[in-house]
PDB file of N, CA, C and O in Angstrom:
ATOM      1  N   LYS A   1      56.901  34.006   8.490  1.00  0.00           N
ATOM      2  CA  LYS A   1      56.441  34.095   6.893  1.00  0.00           C
ATOM      3  C   LYS A   1      54.973  33.722   6.886  1.00  0.00           C
ATOM      4  O   LYS A   1      54.550  32.624   7.249  1.00  0.00           O
ATOM      5  N   MET A   2      54.311  34.617   6.492  1.00  0.00           N
ATOM      6  CA  MET A   2      52.885  34.692   6.214  1.00  0.00           C
ATOM      7  C   MET A   2      52.397  33.877   4.912  1.00  0.00           C
ATOM      8  O   MET A   2      52.811  34.154   3.786  1.00  0.00           O
ATOM      9  N   LEU A   3      51.609  32.992   5.137  1.00  0.00           N
ATOM     10  CA  LEU A   3      50.833  32.219   4.228  1.00  0.00           C
ATOM     11  C   LEU A   3      49.774  32.877   3.401  1.00  0.00           C
ATOM     12  O   LEU A   3      48.981  33.610   3.993  1.00  0.00           O
ATOM     13  N   GLY A   4      49.644  32.691   1.969  1.00  0.00           N
ATOM     14  CA  GLY A   4      48.908  33.446   1.268  1.00  0.00           C
ATOM     15  C   GLY A   4      47.475  32.672   1.583  1.00  0.00           C
ATOM     16  O   GLY A   4      47.509  31.534   2.051  1.00  0.00           O
ATOM     17  N   THR A   5      46.362  33.256   1.341  1.00  0.00           N
ATOM     18  CA  THR A   5      44.922  32.827   1.334  1.00  0.00           C
ATOM     19  C   THR A   5      44.760  31.521   0.763  1.00  0.00           C
ATOM     20  O   THR A   5      44.226  30.616   1.404  1.00  0.00           O
ATOM     21  N   LYS A   6      45.216  31.362  -0.472  1.00  0.00           N
ATOM     22  CA  LYS A   6      45.158  30.097  -1.245  1.00  0.00           C
ATOM     23  C   LYS A   6      45.998  28.860  -0.601  1.00  0.00           C
ATOM     24  O   LYS A   6      45.594  27.701  -0.691  1.00  0.00           O
ATOM     25  N   THR A   7      47.066  29.179  -0.020  1.00  0.00           N
ATOM     26  CA  THR A   7      47.852  28.324   0.520  1.00  0.00           C
ATOM     27  C   THR A   7      47.009  27.752   1.983  1.00  0.00           C
ATOM     28  O   THR A   7      46.833  26.557   2.223  1.00  0.00           O
ATOM     29  N   LEU A   8      46.623  28.700   2.725  1.00  0.00           N
ATOM     30  CA  LEU A   8      46.016  28.498   3.841  1.00  0.00           C
ATOM     31  C   LEU A   8      44.464  27.830   3.810  1.00  0.00           C
ATOM     32  O   LEU A   8      43.954  27.266   4.778  1.00  0.00           O
ATOM     33  N   PHE A   9      43.889  27.994   2.636  1.00  0.00           N
ATOM     34  CA  PHE A   9      42.765  27.237   2.227  1.00  0.00           C
ATOM     35  C   PHE A   9      43.119  25.868   1.794  1.00  0.00           C
ATOM     36  O   PHE A   9      42.391  24.918   2.081  1.00  0.00           O
ATOM     37  N   MET A  10      44.424  25.706   0.978  1.00  0.00           N
ATOM     38  CA  MET A  10      44.621  24.292   0.682  1.00  0.00           C
ATOM     39  C   MET A  10      44.961  23.597   1.843  1.00  0.00           C
ATOM     40  O   MET A  10      44.580  22.431   1.945  1.00  0.00           O
ATOM     41  N   ALA A  11      45.651  24.141   2.788  1.00  0.00           N
ATOM     42  CA  ALA A  11      46.007  23.505   4.240  1.00  0.00           C
ATOM     43  C   ALA A  11      44.695  23.138   4.888  1.00  0.00           C
ATOM     44  O   ALA A  11      44.451  21.947   5.084  1.00  0.00           O
ATOM     45  N   PHE A  12      43.833  24.073   5.234  1.00  0.00           N
ATOM     46  CA  PHE A  12      42.692  23.746   5.669  1.00  0.00           C
ATOM     47  C   PHE A  12      41.983  22.261   4.922  1.00  0.00           C
ATOM     48  O   PHE A  12      41.771  21.240   5.576  1.00  0.00           O
ATOM     49  N   CYS A  13      41.742  22.376   3.725  1.00  0.00           N
ATOM     50  CA  CYS A  13      41.036  21.187   3.111  1.00  0.00           C
ATOM     51  C   CYS A  13      41.883  19.928   3.419  1.00  0.00           C
ATOM     52  O   CYS A  13      41.437  18.824   3.730  1.00  0.00           O
ATOM     53  N   ALA A  14      43.043  20.245   3.295  1.00  0.00           N
ATOM     54  CA  ALA A  14      43.961  18.840   3.701  1.00  0.00           C
ATOM     55  C   ALA A  14      43.724  18.257   4.938  1.00  0.00           C
ATOM     56  O   ALA A  14      43.525  17.053   5.095  1.00  0.00           O
ATOM     57  N   LEU A  15      43.747  19.261   5.999  1.00  0.00           N
ATOM     58  CA  LEU A  15      43.319  18.982   7.250  1.00  0.00           C
ATOM     59  C   LEU A  15      42.082  18.086   7.460  1.00  0.00           C
ATOM     60  O   LEU A  15      41.975  16.963   7.953  1.00  0.00           O
ATOM     61  N   SER A  16      41.140  18.978   6.907  1.00  0.00           N
ATOM     62  CA  SER A  16      39.772  18.436   6.939  1.00  0.00           C
ATOM     63  C   SER A  16      39.571  17.284   6.334  1.00  0.00           C
ATOM     64  O   SER A  16      38.629  16.619   6.766  1.00  0.00           O
ATOM     65  N   GLU A  17      40.298  16.775   5.298  1.00  0.00           N
ATOM     66  CA  GLU A  17      40.145  15.572   4.435  1.00  0.00           C
ATOM     67  C   GLU A  17      40.843  14.564   5.439  1.00  0.00           C
ATOM     68  O   GLU A  17      40.379  13.444   5.655  1.00  0.00           O
ATOM     69  N   ALA A  18      42.002  15.053   6.039  1.00  0.00           N
ATOM     70  CA  ALA A  18      42.732  13.853   6.947  1.00  0.00           C
ATOM     71  C   ALA A  18      41.750  13.574   8.212  1.00  0.00           C
ATOM     72  O   ALA A  18      41.808  12.479   8.772  1.00  0.00           O
ATOM     73  N   LYS A  19      40.850  14.576   8.653  1.00  0.00           N
ATOM     74  CA  LYS A  19      40.093  14.264   9.681  1.00  0.00           C
ATOM     75  C   LYS A  19      38.866  13.867   9.387  1.00  0.00           C
ATOM     76  O   LYS A  19      37.969  14.039  10.212  1.00  0.00           O
ATOM     77  N   GLY A  20      38.619  13.274   8.169  1.00  0.00           N
ATOM     78  CA  GLY A  20      37.429  12.719   7.440  1.00  0.00           C
ATOM     79  C   GLY A  20      36.376  13.767   7.403  1.00  0.00           C
ATOM     80  O   GLY A  20      35.244  13.284   7.428  1.00  0.00           O
ATOM     81  N   MET A  21      36.421  14.944   7.356  1.00  0.00           N
ATOM     82  CA  MET A  21      35.413  15.906   7.588  1.00  0.00           C
ATOM     83  C   MET A  21      35.032  16.423   5.950  1.00  0.00           C
ATOM     84  O   MET A  21      35.912  16.608   5.110  1.00  0.00           O
ATOM     85  N   ASP A  22      33.890  16.571   5.741  1.00  0.00           N
ATOM     86  CA  ASP A  22      33.510  17.242   4.216  1.00  0.00           C
ATOM     87  C   ASP A  22      33.505  18.583   4.704  1.00  0.00           C
ATOM     88  O   ASP A  22      32.878  18.941   5.701  1.00  0.00           O
ATOM     89  N   ILE A  23      34.416  19.533   3.778  1.00  0.00           N
ATOM     90  CA  ILE A  23      34.455  21.094   4.303  1.00  0.00           C
ATOM     91  C   ILE A  23      33.123  21.749   3.851  1.00  0.00           C
ATOM     92  O   ILE A  23      32.724  22.816   4.317  1.00  0.00           O
ATOM     93  N   LYS A  24      32.469  21.032   2.911  1.00  0.00           N
ATOM     94  CA  LYS A  24      31.275  21.700   2.420  1.00  0.00           C
ATOM     95  C   LYS A  24      30.057  21.781   3.393  1.00  0.00           C
ATOM     96  O   LYS A  24      29.079  22.528   3.354  1.00  0.00           O
ATOM     97  N   MET A  25      30.420  20.729   4.340  1.00  0.00           N
ATOM     98  CA  MET A  25      29.412  20.521   5.262  1.00  0.00           C
ATOM     99  C   MET A  25      29.309  21.753   6.169  1.00  0.00           C
ATOM    100  O   MET A  25      28.249  22.098   6.690  1.00  0.00           O
ATOM    101  N   PHE A  26      30.671  22.502   6.351  1.00  0.00           N
ATOM    102  CA  PHE A  26      30.476  23.520   7.497  1.00  0.00           C
ATOM    103  C   PHE A  26      30.733  24.684   6.785  1.00  0.00           C
ATOM    104  O   PHE A  26      31.381  24.637   5.739  1.00  0.00           O
ATOM    105  N   GLU A  27      30.184  25.994   7.350  1.00  0.00           N
ATOM    106  CA  GLU A  27      30.937  27.110   6.990  1.00  0.00           C
ATOM    107  C   GLU A  27      31.819  27.681   8.123  1.00  0.00           C
ATOM    108  O   GLU A  27      31.399  27.430   9.252  1.00  0.00           O
ATOM    109  N   TYR A  28      32.862  28.340   8.052  1.00  0.00           N
ATOM    110  CA  TYR A  28      33.669  28.729   9.162  1.00  0.00           C
ATOM    111  C   TYR A  28      33.644  30.066   9.291  1.00  0.00           C
ATOM    112  O   TYR A  28      33.377  30.820   8.356  1.00  0.00           O
ATOM    113  N   MET A  29      33.976  30.510  10.687  1.00  0.00           N
ATOM    114  CA  MET A  29      34.081  31.919  10.802  1.00  0.00           C
ATOM    115  C   MET A  29      35.400  31.968  11.807  1.00  0.00           C
ATOM    116  O   MET A  29      35.746  31.029  12.524  1.00  0.00           O
ATOM    117  N   THR A  30      36.096  33.312  11.709  1.00  0.00           N
ATOM    118  CA  THR A  30      37.276  33.265  12.424  1.00  0.00           C
ATOM    119  C   THR A  30      36.825  33.458  14.056  1.00  0.00           C
ATOM    120  O   THR A  30      35.636  33.575  14.355  1.00  0.00           O
ATOM    121  N   ALA A  31      37.918  33.479  15.087  1.00  0.00           N
ATOM    122  CA  ALA A  31      37.599  33.801  16.387  1.00  0.00           C
ATOM    123  C   ALA A  31      37.296  35.305  16.445  1.00  0.00           C
ATOM    124  O   ALA A  31      36.432  35.644  17.254  1.00  0.00           O
ATOM    125  N   GLN A  32      37.850  36.198  15.745  1.00  0.00           N
ATOM    126  CA  GLN A  32      37.139  37.573  15.751  1.00  0.00           C
ATOM    127  C   GLN A  32      35.837  37.453  15.331  1.00  0.00           C
ATOM    128  O   GLN A  32      35.061  38.115  16.020  1.00  0.00           O
ATOM    129  N   GLU A  33      35.359  36.862  14.477  1.00  0.00           N
ATOM    130  CA  GLU A  33      33.811  36.906  13.990  1.00  0.00           C
ATOM    131  C   GLU A  33      33.117  36.342  15.208  1.00  0.00           C
ATOM    132  O   GLU A  33      32.171  36.950  15.711  1.00  0.00           O
ATOM    133  N   ALA A  34      33.539  35.249  15.675  1.00  0.00           N
ATOM    134  CA  ALA A  34      32.765  34.619  16.792  1.00  0.00           C
ATOM    135  C   ALA A  34      32.322  35.579  17.917  1.00  0.00           C
ATOM    136  O   ALA A  34      31.182  35.791  18.329  1.00  0.00           O
ATOM    137  N   ALA A  35      33.727  36.210  18.392  1.00  0.00           N
ATOM    138  CA  ALA A  35      33.867  37.292  19.310  1.00  0.00           C
ATOM    139  C   ALA A  35      32.591  38.286  19.315  1.00  0.00           C
ATOM    140  O   ALA A  35      31.818  38.545  20.237  1.00  0.00           O
ATOM    141  N   GLU A  36      32.624  38.769  17.952  1.00  0.00           N
ATOM    142  CA  GLU A  36      31.693  39.893  17.640  1.00  0.00           C
ATOM    143  C   GLU A  36      30.330  39.203  17.783  1.00  0.00           C
ATOM    144  O   GLU A  36      29.451  39.749  18.450  1.00  0.00           O
ATOM    145  N   LYS A  37      30.087  37.816  17.078  1.00  0.00           N
ATOM    146  CA  LYS A  37      28.779  37.201  17.192  1.00  0.00           C
ATOM    147  C   LYS A  37      28.204  37.108  18.448  1.00  0.00           C
ATOM    148  O   LYS A  37      27.091  37.588  18.665  1.00  0.00           O
ATOM    149  N   TRP A  38      28.957  36.448  19.431  1.00  0.00           N
ATOM    150  CA  TRP A  38      28.724  36.190  20.750  1.00  0.00           C
ATOM    151  C   TRP A  38      28.670  37.547  21.747  1.00  0.00           C
ATOM    152  O   TRP A  38      27.989  37.535  22.773  1.00  0.00           O
ATOM    153  N   ASN A  39      29.393  38.615  21.372  1.00  0.00           N
ATOM    154  CA  ASN A  39      29.456  39.879  22.111  1.00  0.00           C
ATOM    155  C   ASN A  39      30.241  39.535  23.307  1.00  0.00           C
ATOM    156  O   ASN A  39      29.813  39.778  24.435  1.00  0.00           O
ATOM    157  N   VAL A  40      31.773  38.781  23.017  1.00  0.00           N
ATOM    158  CA  VAL A  40      32.495  38.413  24.121  1.00  0.00           C
ATOM    159  C   VAL A  40      33.938  38.869  23.613  1.00  0.00           C
ATOM    160  O   VAL A  40      34.082  39.309  22.472  1.00  0.00           O
ATOM    161  N   SER A  41      34.928  38.754  24.450  1.00  0.00           N
ATOM    162  CA  SER A  41      36.497  39.067  23.886  1.00  0.00           C
ATOM    163  C   SER A  41      36.864  38.118  22.927  1.00  0.00           C
ATOM    164  O   SER A  41      36.464  36.953  22.941  1.00  0.00           O
ATOM    165  N   LEU A  42      37.714  38.659  21.989  1.00  0.00           N
ATOM    166  CA  LEU A  42      38.648  37.536  21.179  1.00  0.00           C
ATOM    167  C   LEU A  42      39.273  36.799  21.841  1.00  0.00           C
ATOM    168  O   LEU A  42      39.383  35.660  21.386  1.00  0.00           O
ATOM    169  N   ARG A  43      39.962  37.106  23.202  1.00  0.00           N
ATOM    170  CA  ARG A  43      41.036  36.351  23.743  1.00  0.00           C
ATOM    171  C   ARG A  43      39.979  35.337  24.520  1.00  0.00           C
ATOM    172  O   ARG A  43      40.454  34.237  24.802  1.00  0.00           O
ATOM    173  N   TRP A  44      38.735  35.554  24.861  1.00  0.00           N
ATOM    174  CA  TRP A  44      37.777  34.502  25.485  1.00  0.00           C
ATOM    175  C   TRP A  44      37.612  33.367  24.556  1.00  0.00           C
ATOM    176  O   TRP A  44      37.722  32.181  24.868  1.00  0.00           O
ATOM    177  N   VAL A  45      37.335  33.840  23.374  1.00  0.00           N
ATOM    178  CA  VAL A  45      37.071  32.815  22.251  1.00  0.00           C
ATOM    179  C   VAL A  45      38.178  31.776  22.093  1.00  0.00           C
ATOM    180  O   VAL A  45      38.019  30.556  22.110  1.00  0.00           O
ATOM    181  N   GLN A  46      39.477  32.529  21.915  1.00  0.00           N
ATOM    182  CA  GLN A  46      40.691  31.870  21.587  1.00  0.00           C
ATOM    183  C   GLN A  46      40.844  31.125  22.727  1.00  0.00           C
ATOM    184  O   GLN A  46      41.457  30.104  22.413  1.00  0.00           O
ATOM    185  N   ARG A  47      40.581  31.135  23.924  1.00  0.00           N
ATOM    186  CA  ARG A  47      40.796  30.331  25.091  1.00  0.00           C
ATOM    187  C   ARG A  47      39.671  29.183  25.114  1.00  0.00           C
ATOM    188  O   ARG A  47      39.993  28.081  25.560  1.00  0.00           O
ATOM    189  N   LEU A  48      38.659  29.351  24.755  1.00  0.00           N
ATOM    190  CA  LEU A  48      37.439  28.521  24.507  1.00  0.00           C
ATOM    191  C   LEU A  48      37.850  27.507  23.437  1.00  0.00           C
ATOM    192  O   LEU A  48      37.447  26.357  23.607  1.00  0.00           O
ATOM    193  N   CYS A  49      38.598  27.771  22.352  1.00  0.00           N
ATOM    194  CA  CYS A  49      39.035  26.914  21.308  1.00  0.00           C
ATOM    195  C   CYS A  49      40.147  25.914  21.849  1.00  0.00           C
ATOM    196  O   CYS A  49      40.192  24.690  21.726  1.00  0.00           O
ATOM    197  N   LYS A  50      41.054  26.799  22.499  1.00  0.00           N
ATOM    198  CA  LYS A  50      42.186  25.964  22.973  1.00  0.00           C
ATOM    199  C   LYS A  50      41.819  24.817  23.994  1.00  0.00           C
ATOM    200  O   LYS A  50      42.501  23.798  24.101  1.00  0.00           O
ATOM    201  N   GLU A  51      40.720  25.061  24.713  1.00  0.00           N
ATOM    202  CA  GLU A  51      40.278  24.212  25.837  1.00  0.00           C
ATOM    203  C   GLU A  51      39.502  23.351  25.096  1.00  0.00           C
ATOM    204  O   GLU A  51      39.070  22.481  25.852  1.00  0.00           O
ATOM    205  N   ASN A  52      39.138  23.197  23.998  1.00  0.00           N
ATOM    206  CA  ASN A  52      38.205  22.249  23.198  1.00  0.00           C
ATOM    207  C   ASN A  52      36.700  22.312  23.628  1.00  0.00           C
ATOM    208  O   ASN A  52      35.935  21.357  23.766  1.00  0.00           O
ATOM    209  N   ARG A  53      36.419  23.759  23.827  1.00  0.00           N
ATOM    210  CA  ARG A  53      34.805  23.853  24.196  1.00  0.00           C
ATOM    211  C   ARG A  53      34.094  24.042  23.391  1.00  0.00           C
ATOM    212  O   ARG A  53      32.895  23.959  23.656  1.00  0.00           O
ATOM    213  N   ILE A  54      34.544  24.397  21.986  1.00  0.00           N
ATOM    214  CA  ILE A  54      33.911  24.765  20.823  1.00  0.00           C
ATOM    215  C   ILE A  54      34.146  23.605  19.929  1.00  0.00           C
ATOM    216  O   ILE A  54      35.235  23.271  19.462  1.00  0.00           O
ATOM    217  N   ASP A  55      32.847  22.953  19.720  1.00  0.00           N
ATOM    218  CA  ASP A  55      32.822  21.562  18.859  1.00  0.00           C
ATOM    219  C   ASP A  55      33.301  22.169  17.337  1.00  0.00           C
ATOM    220  O   ASP A  55      32.832  23.215  16.889  1.00  0.00           O
ATOM    221  N   GLY A  56      34.116  21.503  16.756  1.00  0.00           N
ATOM    222  CA  GLY A  56      34.714  21.473  15.337  1.00  0.00           C
ATOM    223  C   GLY A  56      35.600  22.503  15.168  1.00  0.00           C
ATOM    224  O   GLY A  56      36.063  22.702  14.044  1.00  0.00           O
ATOM    225  N   ALA A  57      35.960  23.296  16.236  1.00  0.00           N
ATOM    226  CA  ALA A  57      37.030  24.278  15.902  1.00  0.00           C
ATOM    227  C   ALA A  57      38.361  23.852  15.529  1.00  0.00           C
ATOM    228  O   ALA A  57      38.716  22.736  15.912  1.00  0.00           O
ATOM    229  N   MET A  58      39.016  24.435  14.965  1.00  0.00           N
ATOM    230  CA  MET A  58      40.267  24.167  14.477  1.00  0.00           C
ATOM    231  C   MET A  58      41.373  25.266  14.286  1.00  0.00           C
ATOM    232  O   MET A  58      41.042  26.356  13.819  1.00  0.00           O
ATOM    233  N   ASN A  59      42.720  25.004  14.646  1.00  0.00           N
ATOM    234  CA  ASN A  59      43.538  25.952  14.418  1.00  0.00           C
ATOM    235  C   ASN A  59      44.422  25.465  13.197  1.00  0.00           C
ATOM    236  O   ASN A  59      44.938  24.348  13.148  1.00  0.00           O
ATOM    237  N   ILE A  60      44.531  26.411  12.243  1.00  0.00           N
ATOM    238  CA  ILE A  60      45.204  26.320  11.041  1.00  0.00           C
ATOM    239  C   ILE A  60      46.264  27.662  11.017  1.00  0.00           C
ATOM    240  O   ILE A  60      45.925  28.844  11.083  1.00  0.00           O
ATOM    241  N   ASN A  61      47.538  27.161  10.913  1.00  0.00           N
ATOM    242  CA  ASN A  61      48.346  28.347  10.940  1.00  0.00           C
ATOM    243  C   ASN A  61      48.022  29.522  12.009  1.00  0.00           C
ATOM    244  O   ASN A  61      47.902  30.677  11.602  1.00  0.00           O
ATOM    245  N   ARG A  62      47.901  29.250  13.201  1.00  0.00           N
ATOM    246  CA  ARG A  62      47.586  30.073  14.341  1.00  0.00           C
ATOM    247  C   ARG A  62      46.143  30.931  14.123  1.00  0.00           C
ATOM    248  O   ARG A  62      45.789  31.877  14.827  1.00  0.00           O
ATOM    249  N   VAL A  63      45.525  30.465  13.171  1.00  0.00           N
ATOM    250  CA  VAL A  63      44.088  31.014  12.868  1.00  0.00           C
ATOM    251  C   VAL A  63      43.031  29.977  13.436  1.00  0.00           C
ATOM    252  O   VAL A  63      43.016  28.825  13.002  1.00  0.00           O
ATOM    253  N   TRP A  64      42.237  30.362  14.315  1.00  0.00           N
ATOM    254  CA  TRP A  64      41.128  29.772  14.873  1.00  0.00           C
ATOM    255  C   TRP A  64      39.919  29.639  13.646  1.00  0.00           C
ATOM    256  O   TRP A  64      39.579  30.645  13.025  1.00  0.00           O
ATOM    257  N   LEU A  65      39.456  28.619  13.434  1.00  0.00           N
ATOM    258  CA  LEU A  65      38.406  28.454  12.556  1.00  0.00           C
ATOM    259  C   LEU A  65      37.294  27.637  13.161  1.00  0.00           C
ATOM    260  O   LEU A  65      37.480  26.510  13.621  1.00  0.00           O
ATOM    261  N   ILE A  66      36.016  28.311  13.138  1.00  0.00           N
ATOM    262  CA  ILE A  66      34.897  27.951  14.095  1.00  0.00           C
ATOM    263  C   ILE A  66      33.622  27.831  13.056  1.00  0.00           C
ATOM    264  O   ILE A  66      33.195  28.735  12.339  1.00  0.00           O
ATOM    265  N   PRO A  67      33.090  26.388  13.166  1.00  0.00           N
ATOM    266  CA  PRO A  67      31.914  26.369  12.460  1.00  0.00           C
ATOM    267  C   PRO A  67      30.784  27.534  12.727  1.00  0.00           C
ATOM    268  O   PRO A  67      30.316  27.833  13.826  1.00  0.00           O
ATOM    269  N   LYS A  68      30.520  28.011  11.688  1.00  0.00           N
ATOM    270  CA  LYS A  68      29.151  29.009  11.893  1.00  0.00           C
ATOM    271  C   LYS A  68      28.036  28.601  12.648  1.00  0.00           C
ATOM    272  O   LYS A  68      27.281  29.408  13.189  1.00  0.00           O
ATOM    273  N   VAL A  69      27.898  27.327  12.708  1.00  0.00           N
ATOM    274  CA  VAL A  69      26.502  26.774  13.426  1.00  0.00           C
ATOM    275  C   VAL A  69      27.033  26.505  15.075  1.00  0.00           C
ATOM    276  O   VAL A  69      26.230  26.235  15.969  1.00  0.00           O
ATOM    277  N   ALA A  70      28.406  26.621  15.281  1.00  0.00           N
ATOM    278  CA  ALA A  70      28.616  26.517  16.720  1.00  0.00           C
ATOM    279  C   ALA A  70      28.018  27.305  17.625  1.00  0.00           C
ATOM    280  O   ALA A  70      27.966  28.520  17.437  1.00  0.00           O
ATOM    281  N   LYS A  71      27.540  26.780  18.618  1.00  0.00           N
ATOM    282  CA  LYS A  71      26.804  27.572  19.961  1.00  0.00           C
ATOM    283  C   LYS A  71      27.874  28.050  20.724  1.00  0.00           C
ATOM    284  O   LYS A  71      28.932  27.454  20.926  1.00  0.00           O
ATOM    285  N   LYS A  72      27.497  29.327  21.205  1.00  0.00           N
ATOM    286  CA  LYS A  72      28.410  29.924  22.452  1.00  0.00           C
ATOM    287  C   LYS A  72      28.408  28.875  23.746  1.00  0.00           C
ATOM    288  O   LYS A  72      27.383  28.450  24.280  1.00  0.00           O
ATOM    289  N   PRO A  73      29.467  28.620  24.051  1.00  0.00           N
ATOM    290  CA  PRO A  73      29.464  27.646  25.209  1.00  0.00           C
ATOM    291  C   PRO A  73      28.950  28.648  26.419  1.00  0.00           C
ATOM    292  O   PRO A  73      28.924  29.878  26.479  1.00  0.00           O
ATOM    293  N   VAL A  74      28.587  27.715  27.274  1.00  0.00           N
ATOM    294  CA  VAL A  74      28.017  28.427  28.612  1.00  0.00           C
ATOM    295  C   VAL A  74      29.385  28.864  29.582  1.00  0.00           C
ATOM    296  O   VAL A  74      30.386  28.155  29.681  1.00  0.00           O
ATOM    297  N   ASP A  75      29.222  30.009  30.177  1.00  0.00           N
ATOM    298  CA  ASP A  75      30.240  30.656  30.883  1.00  0.00           C
ATOM    299  C   ASP A  75      30.017  29.692  32.396  1.00  0.00           C
ATOM    300  O   ASP A  75      29.014  29.583  33.102  1.00  0.00           O
ATOM    301  N   LYS A  76      31.173  29.171  32.514  1.00  0.00           N
ATOM    302  CA  LYS A  76      31.263  28.145  33.871  1.00  0.00           C
ATOM    303  C   LYS A  76      31.081  28.948  35.026  1.00  0.00           C
ATOM    304  O   LYS A  76      30.739  28.468  36.106  1.00  0.00           O
ATOM    305  N   ARG A  77      31.329  30.320  34.810  1.00  0.00           N
ATOM    306  CA  ARG A  77      31.565  31.298  36.136  1.00  0.00           C
ATOM    307  C   ARG A  77      30.164  31.453  36.534  1.00  0.00           C
ATOM    308  O   ARG A  77      29.994  31.819  37.697  1.00  0.00           O
ATOM    309  N   ARG A  78      29.033  31.232  35.750  1.00  0.00           N
ATOM    310  CA  ARG A  78      27.845  31.540  36.202  1.00  0.00           C
ATOM    311  C   ARG A  78      26.975  30.225  36.494  1.00  0.00           C
ATOM    312  O   ARG A  78      27.288  29.114  36.067  1.00  0.00           O
ATOM    313  N   LYS A  79      25.823  30.496  37.288  1.00  0.00           N
ATOM    314  CA  LYS A  79      24.954  29.306  37.929  1.00  0.00           C
ATOM    315  C   LYS A  79      24.080  29.125  36.768  1.00  0.00           C
ATOM    316  O   LYS A  79      23.724  27.961  36.580  1.00  0.00           O
ATOM    317  N   VAL A  80      23.661  29.988  35.965  1.00  0.00           N
ATOM    318  CA  VAL A  80      22.486  29.724  34.732  1.00  0.00           C
ATOM    319  C   VAL A  80      22.697  28.623  34.119  1.00  0.00           C
ATOM    320  O   VAL A  80      23.761  28.425  33.532  1.00  0.00           O
ATOM    321  N   THR A  81      21.853  27.853  34.152  1.00  0.00           N
ATOM    322  CA  THR A  81      21.813  26.375  33.331  1.00  0.00           C
ATOM    323  C   THR A  81      21.008  26.684  31.982  1.00  0.00           C
ATOM    324  O   THR A  81      21.271  26.001  30.992  1.00  0.00           O
ATOM    325  N   ASN A  82      20.238  27.481  31.923  1.00  0.00           N
ATOM    326  CA  ASN A  82      19.280  27.568  30.486  1.00  0.00           C
ATOM    327  C   ASN A  82      19.968  28.817  29.585  1.00  0.00           C
ATOM    328  O   ASN A  82      19.239  29.469  28.837  1.00  0.00           O
ATOM    329  N   TYR A  83      21.206  29.077  29.679  1.00  0.00           N
ATOM    330  CA  TYR A  83      21.862  30.127  28.984  1.00  0.00           C
ATOM    331  C   TYR A  83      22.082  29.822  27.469  1.00  0.00           C
ATOM    332  O   TYR A  83      22.786  28.892  27.075  1.00  0.00           O
ATOM    333  N   GLU A  84      21.537  30.533  26.802  1.00  0.00           N
ATOM    334  CA  GLU A  84      21.569  30.406  25.274  1.00  0.00           C
ATOM    335  C   GLU A  84      21.548  31.806  24.709  1.00  0.00           C
ATOM    336  O   GLU A  84      21.027  32.762  25.283  1.00  0.00           O
ATOM    337  N   GLU A  85      22.271  31.861  23.315  1.00  0.00           N
ATOM    338  CA  GLU A  85      22.600  32.919  22.624  1.00  0.00           C
ATOM    339  C   GLU A  85      22.766  32.543  21.212  1.00  0.00           C
ATOM    340  O   GLU A  85      23.078  33.393  20.379  1.00  0.00           O
TER     341      GLU A  85
END
């Protein structure tokens, strides 16, 4: 059963409050939006979220929410250490 936007937002607010986070402090993007912003695949962003490599990422009803201020994690397969985007 799909939850409506209002229900999803209410769940997000409750979770944020339970974690002691002020939801006004962050603006969030979806994993799809992060993938487009960072020029990587959606699957890679989902994997980064699942591995807790993106600070502040939350999974709400199978939807990853990522702070818009989050930085793209370094690809561990590369040896470059000053990687920024």
